Every structure is written in C-alpha cells, then in structure tokens.
GUTORPA-882749 format. One record per residue (C-alpha): residue in three letters; x, y, z; residue number from 1. Coordinates in nm, 4 decimals. Layout:
BEGIN
ALA X Y Z NUM
...
//
This chain:
BEGIN
UNK 0.0000 0.0000 0.0000 1
UNK 0.2838 0.2415 0.0869 2
UNK 0.4494 0.1696 -0.2505 3
UNK 0.1214 0.2358 -0.4351 4
UNK 0.0729 0.5634 -0.2478 5
UNK 0.4295 0.6704 -0.3238 6
UNK 0.3695 0.5977 -0.6934 7
UNK 0.0465 0.7954 -0.6763 8
UNK 0.2293 1.0932 -0.5262 9
UNK 0.4948 1.0809 -0.7982 10
UNK 0.2240 1.0562 -1.0654 11
UNK 0.0371 1.3460 -0.9040 12
UNK 0.3518 1.5558 -0.9143 13
UNK 0.4183 1.4751 -1.2808 14
UNK 0.0543 1.5378 -1.3773 15
UNK 0.0530 1.8640 -1.1849 16
UNK 0.3765 1.9722 -1.3489 17
UNK 0.2198 1.9192 -1.6923 18
UNK -0.0895 2.1071 -1.5825 19
UNK 0.1244 2.3959 -1.4638 20
UNK 0.2407 2.4413 -1.8205 21
UNK -0.1132 2.4226 -1.9578 22
UNK -0.3461 2.6217 -1.7321 23
UNK -0.1462 2.7963 -1.4629 24
UNK -0.1941 2.5336 -1.1945 25
UNK 0.0997 2.5457 -0.9542 26
UNK 0.1826 2.2081 -0.8010 27
UNK 0.2653 2.1921 -0.4291 28
UNK 0.6290 2.1202 -0.3482 29
UNK 0.5685 2.0094 0.0111 30
UNK 0.5791 1.6266 0.0097 31
UNK 0.3357 1.6130 0.3025 32
UNK 0.0822 1.8115 0.0977 33
UNK 0.1380 1.5896 -0.2063 34
UNK 0.0851 1.2851 0.0151 35
UNK -0.2413 1.4289 0.1518 36
UNK -0.3589 1.5277 -0.1971 37
UNK -0.2958 1.1771 -0.3302 38
UNK -0.4921 1.0301 -0.0395 39
UNK -0.7754 1.2813 -0.0848 40
UNK -0.7984 1.2014 -0.4571 41
UNK -0.8564 0.8356 -0.3734 42
UNK -1.1585 0.9186 -0.1547 43
UNK -1.3698 1.0514 -0.4454 44
UNK -1.6937 1.1325 -0.2587 45
UNK -1.7410 1.3971 0.0090 46
UNK -2.0118 1.5823 0.2014 47
UNK -2.0480 1.9611 0.1909 48
UNK -2.2740 2.1531 0.4306 49
UNK -2.3813 2.5180 0.4109 50
UNK -2.5519 2.6148 0.7350 51
UNK -2.6259 2.9259 0.9346 52
UNK -2.9114 3.1379 1.0751 53
UNK -3.0239 3.2122 0.7171 54
UNK -3.1807 2.8653 0.7228 55
UNK -3.4541 3.0140 0.9454 56
UNK -3.5800 3.2164 0.6505 57
UNK -3.5077 2.9455 0.3955 58
UNK -3.3195 3.1959 0.1803 59
UNK -2.9918 3.1918 -0.0076 60
UNK -2.6867 3.1849 0.2173 61
UNK -2.5492 3.5384 0.2750 62
UNK -2.6080 3.6683 -0.0768 63
UNK -2.9330 3.8532 -0.0045 64
UNK -2.7113 4.0997 0.1887 65
UNK -2.5098 4.1777 -0.1228 66
UNK -2.6181 4.5006 -0.2993 67
UNK -2.5781 4.3584 -0.6485 68
UNK -2.8682 4.3130 -0.8856 69
UNK -2.8248 3.9442 -0.9590 70
UNK -3.0767 3.6617 -0.9650 71
UNK -2.9314 3.4977 -0.6555 72
UNK -2.9119 3.8200 -0.4471 73
UNK -3.2811 3.9097 -0.4526 74
UNK -3.4287 3.9984 -0.1145 75
UNK -3.7626 3.8451 -0.0209 76
UNK -4.0038 3.8632 0.2691 77
UNK -4.1466 4.1388 0.4915 78
UNK -3.8160 4.3283 0.5325 79
UNK -3.7095 4.3267 0.1695 80
UNK -3.8282 4.6740 0.0648 81
UNK -3.5507 4.8570 0.2481 82
UNK -3.1896 4.7367 0.2470 83
UNK -3.0892 4.8599 0.5939 84
UNK -3.4062 4.7236 0.7524 85
UNK -3.3431 4.3895 0.5839 86
UNK -2.9795 4.3718 0.6946 87
UNK -3.0760 4.4478 1.0547 88
UNK -3.3476 4.1781 1.0522 89
UNK -3.1104 3.9282 0.8867 90
UNK -2.8415 3.9829 1.1472 91
UNK -3.1056 3.9620 1.4222 92
UNK -3.1652 3.5979 1.3223 93
UNK -2.8775 3.5287 1.5568 94
UNK -3.1135 3.5891 1.8491 95
UNK -3.3602 3.3179 1.7422 96
UNK -3.1308 3.0531 1.5914 97
UNK -3.1818 2.7412 1.8020 98
UNK -3.1222 2.4152 1.6066 99
UNK -3.2093 2.1795 1.8914 100
UNK -3.2263 1.8692 1.6676 101
UNK -2.8577 1.9047 1.5795 102
UNK -2.7057 1.5555 1.5962 103
UNK -2.3847 1.5185 1.3938 104
UNK -2.3636 1.1459 1.4704 105
UNK -2.6838 1.0991 1.2688 106
UNK -2.5239 1.2784 0.9729 107
UNK -2.2050 1.0754 1.0022 108
UNK -2.3942 0.7468 0.9879 109
UNK -2.5936 0.8519 0.6807 110
UNK -2.2884 0.9922 0.5007 111
UNK -2.0738 0.6885 0.5825 112
UNK -2.3454 0.4482 0.4652 113
UNK -2.3639 0.6448 0.1392 114
UNK -1.9914 0.5926 0.0818 115
UNK -1.8768 0.9473 0.1565 116
UNK -1.5205 0.9728 0.2840 117
UNK -1.4599 1.3383 0.3737 118
UNK -1.6539 1.6413 0.4947 119
UNK -1.6246 2.0165 0.4346 120
UNK -1.8280 2.2393 0.6664 121
UNK -1.8995 2.6135 0.6451 122
UNK -1.7397 2.7539 0.9579 123
UNK -1.8175 3.1058 0.8298 124
UNK -1.9922 3.2211 0.5132 125
UNK -1.9804 3.5690 0.3572 126
UNK -2.2358 3.7081 0.6053 127
UNK -1.9715 3.6700 0.8764 128
UNK -2.1761 3.4568 1.1159 129
UNK -1.9409 3.2052 1.2773 130
UNK -2.0509 2.8467 1.3358 131
UNK -1.7530 2.8053 1.5693 132
UNK -1.6458 2.9596 1.8988 133
UNK -1.4278 3.2386 1.7663 134
UNK -1.2850 3.4942 2.0062 135
UNK -1.2719 3.7641 1.7370 136
UNK -1.6433 3.8533 1.7241 137
UNK -1.9684 3.8032 1.9108 138
UNK -2.1499 3.7306 1.5846 139
UNK -2.1327 3.3568 1.6424 140
UNK -2.3406 3.0580 1.7436 141
UNK -2.1783 3.0397 2.0880 142
UNK -2.2685 3.4001 2.1744 143
UNK -2.5079 3.4510 2.4650 144
UNK -2.7251 3.6374 2.2136 145
UNK -2.7862 3.3052 2.0387 146
UNK -3.0301 3.0673 2.2145 147
UNK -2.8321 2.7600 2.1058 148
UNK -2.5292 2.8844 2.3023 149
UNK -2.6625 2.7108 2.6136 150
UNK -2.6660 2.3742 2.4357 151
UNK -2.3722 2.1410 2.5175 152
UNK -2.3161 2.1059 2.1412 153
UNK -2.3200 2.4806 2.0717 154
UNK -1.9707 2.4844 1.9181 155
UNK -2.1191 2.3303 1.6052 156
UNK -1.8027 2.3156 1.3934 157
UNK -1.6116 2.1341 1.6677 158
UNK -1.8935 1.8835 1.7146 159
UNK -1.9131 1.8148 1.3408 160
UNK -1.5391 1.7758 1.2893 161
UNK -1.5017 1.5472 1.5908 162
UNK -1.7971 1.3282 1.4946 163
UNK -1.6825 1.2784 1.1345 164
UNK -1.3149 1.2401 1.2200 165
UNK -1.4027 0.9676 1.4710 166
UNK -1.5453 0.7631 1.1812 167
UNK -1.2368 0.8049 0.9625 168
UNK -1.3450 1.1014 0.7506 169
UNK -1.0988 1.3662 0.6381 170
UNK -1.2185 1.7035 0.7661 171
UNK -1.2240 2.0345 0.5839 172
UNK -1.3034 2.3826 0.7105 173
UNK -1.4821 2.6084 0.4626 174
UNK -1.3977 2.9696 0.5474 175
UNK -1.5120 3.2854 0.3710 176
UNK -1.2347 3.5377 0.3163 177
UNK -1.4778 3.8298 0.2742 178
UNK -1.6799 3.9116 0.5853 179
UNK -1.9827 4.1338 0.5320 180
UNK -2.0420 4.1736 0.9053 181
UNK -1.6927 4.2912 0.9935 182
UNK -1.6456 4.6652 1.0279 183
UNK -1.3007 4.6123 0.8794 184
UNK -1.4435 4.4804 0.5516 185
UNK -1.7717 4.6651 0.5140 186
UNK -1.6801 4.9806 0.7052 187
UNK -2.0051 5.1402 0.8368 188
UNK -1.8781 5.4829 0.7285 189
UNK -1.9586 5.3873 0.3680 190
UNK -2.2533 5.1877 0.2406 191
UNK -2.1624 4.8572 0.0762 192
UNK -2.1587 4.8941 -0.3016 193
UNK -2.1157 4.5316 -0.4088 194
UNK -1.9538 4.2106 -0.2791 195
UNK -1.6133 4.3779 -0.2433 196
UNK -1.4551 4.5747 0.0377 197
UNK -1.6323 4.9149 0.0516 198
UNK -1.3218 5.1297 0.0983 199
UNK -0.9806 5.1496 -0.0671 200
UNK -0.7358 4.9446 0.1425 201
UNK -0.4473 5.1468 0.0004 202
UNK -0.6091 5.4672 0.1297 203
UNK -0.6949 5.3183 0.4702 204
UNK -0.4117 5.0713 0.5351 205
UNK -0.4666 5.0521 0.9120 206
UNK -0.8255 4.9432 0.8656 207
UNK -0.7234 4.6802 0.6102 208
UNK -0.4494 4.5590 0.8456 209
UNK -0.7197 4.5100 1.1106 210
UNK -0.9101 4.2939 0.8626 211
UNK -0.5999 4.0923 0.7759 212
UNK -0.5343 4.0312 1.1451 213
UNK -0.8998 3.9386 1.2028 214
UNK -0.8873 3.6847 0.9189 215
UNK -0.5522 3.5416 1.0256 216
UNK -0.6664 3.5048 1.3871 217
UNK -0.9876 3.3254 1.2933 218
UNK -0.8088 3.0792 1.0655 219
UNK -0.5501 3.0251 1.3393 220
UNK -0.8327 2.9384 1.5797 221
UNK -0.9655 2.6791 1.3359 222
UNK -0.6199 2.5318 1.2853 223
UNK -0.5452 2.5002 1.6580 224
UNK -0.8681 2.4289 1.8454 225
UNK -1.0626 2.1917 1.6218 226
UNK -0.8506 1.8789 1.6011 227
UNK -0.6631 1.7436 1.3032 228
UNK -0.7610 1.9390 0.9928 229
UNK -0.7028 1.8143 0.6400 230
UNK -0.8433 2.0862 0.4139 231
UNK -0.8708 2.4646 0.4412 232
UNK -1.1358 2.5506 0.1799 233
UNK -1.1266 2.9275 0.1239 234
UNK -1.4131 3.0945 -0.0618 235
UNK -1.4717 3.4489 -0.1823 236
UNK -1.2162 3.4737 -0.4615 237
UNK -1.2592 3.8493 -0.5008 238
UNK -1.0469 3.8867 -0.1862 239
UNK -0.7153 3.8548 -0.3660 240
UNK -0.4127 4.0552 -0.4778 241
UNK -0.5171 4.2892 -0.7594 242
UNK -0.2371 4.1561 -0.9795 243
UNK -0.4053 3.8128 -0.9836 244
UNK -0.7376 3.9397 -1.1225 245
UNK -0.8311 3.7897 -1.4584 246
UNK -1.0278 4.0575 -1.6455 247
UNK -1.1506 3.7999 -1.8964 248
UNK -1.3639 3.6489 -1.6174 249
UNK -1.6839 3.8504 -1.5843 250
UNK -1.7242 3.8415 -1.2067 251
UNK -1.3604 3.9467 -1.1550 252
UNK -1.4113 4.2624 -1.3591 253
UNK -1.5782 4.4234 -1.0566 254
UNK -1.2678 4.3911 -0.8369 255
UNK -1.1245 4.7441 -0.8164 256
UNK -0.9043 4.7306 -0.5078 257
UNK -0.6054 4.5256 -0.3998 258
UNK -0.7514 4.2890 -0.1373 259
UNK -0.4317 4.1056 -0.0447 260
UNK -0.4704 3.9216 0.2882 261
UNK -0.1167 3.7727 0.2775 262
UNK -0.1875 3.4128 0.1835 263
UNK 0.1803 3.3105 0.2226 264
UNK 0.1619 3.4064 0.5898 265
UNK -0.1769 3.2381 0.6419 266
UNK -0.0748 2.9170 0.4662 267
UNK 0.2576 2.8964 0.6518 268
UNK 0.0820 2.9395 0.9855 269
UNK -0.1897 2.6881 0.8981 270
UNK 0.0593 2.4244 0.7865 271
UNK 0.2784 2.4791 1.0910 272
UNK -0.0274 2.3788 1.2965 273
UNK -0.1581 2.1191 1.0478 274
UNK 0.1304 1.9605 0.8504 275
UNK 0.0289 1.8486 0.5023 276
UNK -0.2813 2.0699 0.5019 277
UNK -0.4484 2.1019 0.1613 278
UNK -0.5201 2.4694 0.0961 279
UNK -0.7896 2.5591 -0.1557 280
UNK -0.7835 2.9328 -0.2288 281
UNK -1.0654 2.9068 -0.4807 282
UNK -1.0186 3.0739 -0.8217 283
UNK -0.6906 3.2374 -0.7162 284
UNK -0.4553 3.0466 -0.9424 285
UNK -0.1205 2.9862 -0.7776 286
UNK 0.0526 2.7956 -0.4992 287
UNK -0.2466 2.8125 -0.2605 288
UNK -0.5059 2.6574 -0.4894 289
UNK -0.3978 2.2963 -0.4367 290
UNK -0.7026 2.1718 -0.6227 291
UNK -0.9591 2.3493 -0.8368 292
UNK -1.3332 2.3517 -0.7694 293
UNK -1.5694 2.3670 -1.0684 294
UNK -1.9040 2.4647 -0.9167 295
UNK -2.2307 2.2976 -1.0171 296
UNK -2.0699 2.1492 -1.3276 297
UNK -1.8746 1.8505 -1.4538 298
UNK -1.5765 1.9228 -1.6814 299
UNK -1.6253 1.7709 -2.0254 300
UNK -1.2889 1.5952 -2.0154 301
UNK -1.0162 1.5037 -1.7647 302
UNK -0.8185 1.7899 -1.6105 303
UNK -0.4448 1.7518 -1.5673 304
UNK -0.4430 1.8406 -1.1983 305
UNK -0.6444 1.7621 -0.8826 306
UNK -1.0018 1.8909 -0.8909 307
UNK -1.3386 1.8577 -0.7238 308
UNK -1.6892 1.9320 -0.8468 309
UNK -1.8890 2.0976 -0.5693 310
UNK -2.2601 2.0582 -0.6335 311
UNK -2.5880 2.0737 -0.4446 312
UNK -2.8056 1.7700 -0.3785 313
UNK -3.1028 2.0043 -0.4118 314
UNK -3.1307 2.3243 -0.6118 315
UNK -2.9857 2.5425 -0.3359 316
UNK -2.6720 2.5478 -0.1237 317
UNK -2.8721 2.6532 0.1812 318
UNK -3.1827 2.4939 0.3269 319
UNK -3.4996 2.5836 0.1373 320
UNK -3.8326 2.4298 0.2415 321
UNK -3.9617 2.1976 -0.0290 322
UNK -3.6371 2.2087 -0.2250 323
UNK -3.6179 1.9718 -0.5229 324
UNK -3.3556 1.7048 -0.4547 325
UNK -3.1795 1.5350 -0.7420 326
UNK -3.2901 1.1734 -0.7892 327
UNK -3.0453 0.9011 -0.6880 328
UNK -3.0113 0.7966 -1.0526 329
UNK -2.8739 1.1403 -1.1385 330
UNK -2.6454 1.1603 -0.8337 331
UNK -2.4877 0.8198 -0.8926 332
UNK -2.4324 0.8957 -1.2597 333
UNK -2.2799 1.2346 -1.1727 334
UNK -2.0377 1.0550 -0.9403 335
UNK -1.9420 0.8151 -1.2198 336
UNK -1.8854 1.0943 -1.4725 337
UNK -1.6803 1.3017 -1.2289 338
UNK -1.4613 1.0118 -1.1171 339
UNK -1.4090 0.8876 -1.4741 340
UNK -1.2644 1.2308 -1.5510 341
UNK -1.0319 1.2174 -1.2511 342
UNK -1.2255 1.4375 -1.0113 343
UNK -1.3852 1.4193 -0.6676 344
UNK -1.7527 1.4867 -0.5981 345
UNK -1.8321 1.7146 -0.3016 346
UNK -2.2115 1.7063 -0.2616 347
UNK -2.3878 1.9664 -0.0507 348
UNK -2.6802 1.9162 0.1864 349
UNK -2.8112 2.2225 0.3711 350
UNK -2.9323 2.1544 0.7277 351
UNK -3.2566 2.3226 0.8317 352
UNK -3.3178 2.5685 1.1163 353
UNK -3.4059 2.2809 1.3509 354
UNK -3.0594 2.1282 1.3005 355
UNK -3.1521 1.8351 1.0792 356
UNK -3.1674 1.7497 0.7098 357
UNK -3.4779 1.7083 0.5017 358
UNK -3.5896 1.3412 0.5199 359
UNK -3.5457 1.3207 0.1419 360
UNK -3.1703 1.3750 0.1854 361
UNK -3.1477 1.0658 0.4059 362
UNK -3.3443 0.8657 0.1490 363
UNK -3.1056 0.9687 -0.1276 364
UNK -2.7970 0.8809 0.0755 365
UNK -2.9403 0.5395 0.1619 366
UNK -3.0099 0.4664 -0.2052 367
UNK -2.6646 0.5838 -0.3129 368
UNK -2.5083 0.3663 -0.0449 369
UNK -2.6757 0.0530 -0.1790 370
UNK -2.5214 0.1197 -0.5198 371
UNK -2.1790 0.2022 -0.3717 372
UNK -2.1648 -0.1215 -0.1735 373
UNK -2.1800 -0.3171 -0.5005 374
UNK -1.9866 -0.0879 -0.7325 375
UNK -1.7537 0.1150 -0.5086 376
UNK -1.4393 -0.0757 -0.6027 377
UNK -1.4508 0.0956 -0.9421 378
UNK -1.4872 0.4376 -0.7781 379
UNK -1.2434 0.4580 -0.4879 380
UNK -0.8673 0.4713 -0.5458 381
UNK -0.9286 0.4794 -0.9197 382
UNK -0.7832 0.6858 -1.2004 383
UNK -0.9220 0.7931 -1.5388 384
UNK -0.8821 0.5329 -1.8126 385
UNK -0.8823 0.6112 -2.1823 386
UNK -1.1089 0.6501 -2.3703 387
UNK -1.2786 0.7847 -2.0506 388
UNK -1.6240 0.7515 -2.2039 389
UNK -1.7992 0.6131 -2.5094 390
UNK -2.1689 0.6879 -2.5315 391
UNK -2.3271 0.5782 -2.2032 392
UNK -2.0175 0.3868 -2.0892 393
UNK -1.7577 0.5478 -1.8604 394
UNK -1.4212 0.4015 -1.7630 395
UNK -1.1932 0.3994 -1.4610 396
UNK -0.8892 0.1886 -1.3703 397
UNK -0.7001 0.0771 -1.0645 398
UNK -0.3790 0.2692 -0.9919 399
UNK -0.1639 -0.0103 -1.1312 400
UNK -0.3799 -0.0273 -1.4453 401
UNK -0.4287 -0.4031 -1.4173 402
UNK -0.8014 -0.3680 -1.3574 403
UNK -1.0458 -0.1554 -1.5542 404
UNK -1.4061 -0.0765 -1.4788 405
UNK -1.6727 0.0102 -1.7344 406
UNK -1.9876 0.1760 -1.6012 407
UNK -2.2925 0.1382 -1.8248 408
UNK -2.5392 0.4141 -1.7322 409
UNK -2.9059 0.3228 -1.7163 410
UNK -3.1856 0.5422 -1.8496 411
UNK -3.4094 0.4339 -1.5622 412
UNK -3.3577 0.3406 -1.1986 413
UNK -3.3691 -0.0265 -1.2897 414
UNK -3.0830 -0.1453 -1.5094 415
UNK -3.1947 -0.3267 -1.8232 416
UNK -2.9059 -0.4846 -2.0123 417
UNK -2.8969 -0.5447 -2.3884 418
UNK -2.8157 -0.8917 -2.5314 419
UNK -2.4586 -0.7805 -2.5953 420
UNK -2.2402 -0.5038 -2.4550 421
UNK -1.9268 -0.3856 -2.6341 422
UNK -1.6603 -0.2134 -2.4263 423
UNK -1.4213 -0.0088 -2.6399 424
UNK -1.1407 -0.0027 -2.3875 425
UNK -0.8613 0.1010 -2.6289 426
UNK -0.6450 -0.1454 -2.4311 427
UNK -0.4519 -0.3881 -2.6505 428
UNK -0.3604 -0.6233 -2.3660 429
UNK -0.5352 -0.9574 -2.3457 430
UNK -0.8011 -0.9565 -2.0764 431
UNK -0.8025 -1.2500 -1.8359 432
UNK -1.1457 -1.2127 -1.6790 433
UNK -1.4652 -1.0075 -1.7229 434
UNK -1.7330 -0.9948 -1.4530 435
UNK -2.0460 -0.7949 -1.3733 436
UNK -2.0295 -0.6473 -1.0232 437
UNK -2.3295 -0.7653 -0.8259 438
UNK -2.3944 -1.0425 -1.0778 439
UNK -2.3602 -1.4095 -0.9948 440
UNK -2.3579 -1.5623 -1.3426 441
UNK -2.0425 -1.6236 -1.5394 442
UNK -2.0276 -1.4122 -1.8534 443
UNK -1.9281 -1.5168 -2.2031 444
UNK -1.7087 -1.2621 -2.3765 445
UNK -1.4674 -1.2188 -2.6626 446
UNK -1.1933 -0.9699 -2.7351 447
UNK -1.0748 -0.8175 -3.0590 448
UNK -0.8098 -0.5482 -3.0447 449
UNK -0.9272 -0.3028 -2.7785 450
UNK -1.2907 -0.4106 -2.7920 451
UNK -1.4477 -0.6556 -2.5485 452
UNK -1.7903 -0.7911 -2.6444 453
UNK -1.9955 -0.9437 -2.3642 454
UNK -2.2957 -1.1697 -2.4104 455
UNK -2.5586 -1.1028 -2.1448 456
UNK -2.7696 -1.4097 -2.0438 457
UNK -3.1411 -1.3647 -2.1102 458
UNK -3.2339 -1.4129 -1.7468 459
UNK -2.9953 -1.1290 -1.6524 460
UNK -3.0969 -0.8754 -1.9161 461
UNK -3.4210 -0.7706 -1.7457 462
UNK -3.3583 -0.9128 -1.4004 463
UNK -3.0084 -0.8038 -1.3051 464
UNK -3.1316 -0.6548 -0.9791 465
UNK -2.8994 -0.3608 -1.0444 466
UNK -2.9862 0.0084 -1.0153 467
UNK -2.8677 0.3270 -1.1891 468
UNK -2.5580 0.1816 -1.3600 469
UNK -2.4024 -0.1588 -1.4201 470
UNK -2.0296 -0.2053 -1.3683 471
UNK -1.8172 -0.4471 -1.5701 472
UNK -1.4815 -0.5389 -1.4204 473
UNK -1.2006 -0.6279 -1.6613 474
UNK -0.8942 -0.7979 -1.5131 475
UNK -0.5700 -0.8064 -1.7119 476
UNK -0.3785 -1.0287 -1.4693 477
UNK -0.4731 -1.3539 -1.2969 478
//
C-alpha cells in the first residue's frame, strides 16, 4: 500500500507539473501536501454543508445581503423593501437561531453508509456569522445572544469535525475570506456597493491591516482548536491581490481594489499547525489553490491536476423548504462521470433551522449507499482510463492499471441490459477475466483489439437486480 501511495504521489507531481504548463496550476512542493492530496484524490466522494441562521428564513446563504442586482441576491419577505431594515433583521436571526435537533452522529452514519469519505463544513460564510467559537467577534453561534449557546453542542463546527473524524473522515473547514459583518471589511462609514470591500485598502491601510489580522486570527483558531484538519477551503475569490485578477472572467471585472490578505503568511501558519494541510484558495490560481473547484458542473474531459466538483443535492446550497432534490439515478451517474474524468464529488446538503436534514436527503444517501456497496471498487482509489467515455459507458482503472471498470449508465432506476455489450477499452492487452459487479452468473465474452464484447444471459438482461448503472470489471492479470 505504501508503494502504491508513493507511486500515486509521484504521478500526481508529474501530472501537476504538466498542468502547470497548460493552465497555470501550480503544483505543491511540500511532500506532506502531495501525500495528503494523493490520499484525498482516492476518496472521491465527500459531504459539503452550508448552514447558518439564514436557514430560518429558507433563503440563499449570505447573498441577499449583497447590494448587487443578480438573480441569486434578490431579497424576499417582509423586510425586503428597504436594504438597511433587511440587513438588521437578517443579522437579528442570531437571536432566534436554536437548532435543537442538531445531531452530527446521525449525519455521520448517513454519510458513511452512502460511501462518503470526507466532509467540508462552512465555519463562516460571507455574512460573517461564525458556526464556531471564535474569540474575534460576538457574531457567532456560541454568543449569549444566540439561544443555542446554552446547548452542550453549541460549538457546532467542533462537534461536526469530531464526529466525522471519529469515523475516519478527512475534515475540511470552509472559510469565507470576505466578511460582510466585519467593520473592517464593510466599514459602516460607507454603504456597501457590491460584494467587495467598501473602501480602498491602500487609502486606509490601518483598517485593512485590522481585517488581515482578524482573518488570520480566525483561521488560526480553526487550525489550533478543532482537532486534526485536512483541508482549508477558502471561498470568496474576489479577496485577492489585484495583480491576480483575470479581467476575462466577468465576475472578476468588478474587483477594483487590492484585497491582499497575505496568503503566504496564512498558509505557513496553517501548515505549521496542520502539517500536510491542503489549501484551496478558490479561483486564485497559484501555490495556494492545491485543487480546483468547478461549481455545479462537470468538466467535459479530464483535467491535468487535482479537482473537485462541488454541487448541491437540491437546487440550493442553503436549506430551502420543499427544495427539489436530485434523484439518486442522477447523483450516482454524476459521481461516475466526475470520477471517470479524474475528479472528486463534493455534494452539498443544507441543514434546516431545527438542526436536521430534510428526510429526502437521508433517502437519497441510503439509495446511493446501496449502489456504492456493489460498485464502489470501481470508484475509490481509481484513475481515469482512456477513452474515458464512449456513449453511455464510462471508464476507470485501478492505480496499477491491471483492472479496468466500465460503467454502463441506465436510463431508468432499474438497469436493463442489452443482449450484448461492447466495451471499447482502447487497451490492446489480453483480458483475463470479465465480470459484472453484483452479478452471480459467469459471462461469455470475446476480445478483438481493444474491444471486449460481452454476451448477457437472457435471465440477466431484465432481471439483473442492479440500479442506476451496471459495472463491468475487466482484469488483465490472474
């Protein structure tokens, strides 16, 4: 196992080096980080959670505070007519937030049964409300202003990280670099104009230094008081050095000021506390974006560096009553497509104001878990395998390449197999064995060049008992 992991790290370094030439990705040089990245890439499936007092209103996380006229920033409800009235009411949610059904052990069990292997939790979103016991502000869940502060589990982030870590999950702290509650980011002297800092840091350097210190201190708290941390997942890519802004990207065109928070200092501190820490400074290409994070999308082809699709199980990142949750068929097939292209799938579930998930989320995870238990060997610790996909068939391979997996996607929940299945593997080696995961019958098959043609027994075609996708395992060694 150690030899395989070492090979994976070397391969990761070579792949990252090639990517650096192609798209600006800068590979880590710290061997501990490379080791952690290689391990993380083998896990494939993770849980994301966006949660805060905004769940009481069932509105978008943070963004309704942003004075930009975008579809996702629209204010709703009785306070929406006036911005200042709305902001005051939004921030007052702190005084009623009391998620008494919060039970992270329940989430761990459901996530583990579904085959998830790591968790990323929103310790602080853009609105600045802290789901951890920070000493830098009273705008937090452990404040005496918040009813839940009297609960033994009030330090929510700590409870979540401990519960998941105990069951072998890697843990990741989501942290928003911008903070729309902090007087050092949205200075009350000026009204906020958009998502960015509302003053010129170059003109008011002392105020910006206060914000840098505030950010550094909060991240330091997370890196020292919350157990072993594996990922620091930084969001809010407009907080960045001005020289890194890409004017060809529409949302970056609105960044007018240099918002440098000294990532070298932050990363060095974080890794001194958490050796091997993966740092994800989203969208800020460079040495602190150890993997990239396409949001709500699956890249059309493999990417030459570590990456992770972050996507919602429902339509929203935050809890919305009656949200439409993706069917298990779609989720499983998204996982297959992402993994076949070399990525990880970080799927978000937004807890409600009572501290629990929608029952539908548990149903989905249970259904996914049943599929994973049969087919997971083709998902975990796999790598992309050419030709990656052909029609409704997607390929992965073991690290040593001696085993390939071909996932045949179903159009319906129940898998119906045709009389014959042809796998265009593009592999000229002679296969030794072909099996159907979850199937008990021996298959007849033939091979010509890189194509393997499998004859499916009649009694299996309509009665395979499989759901969502069938997996064929091709072994090239005895």
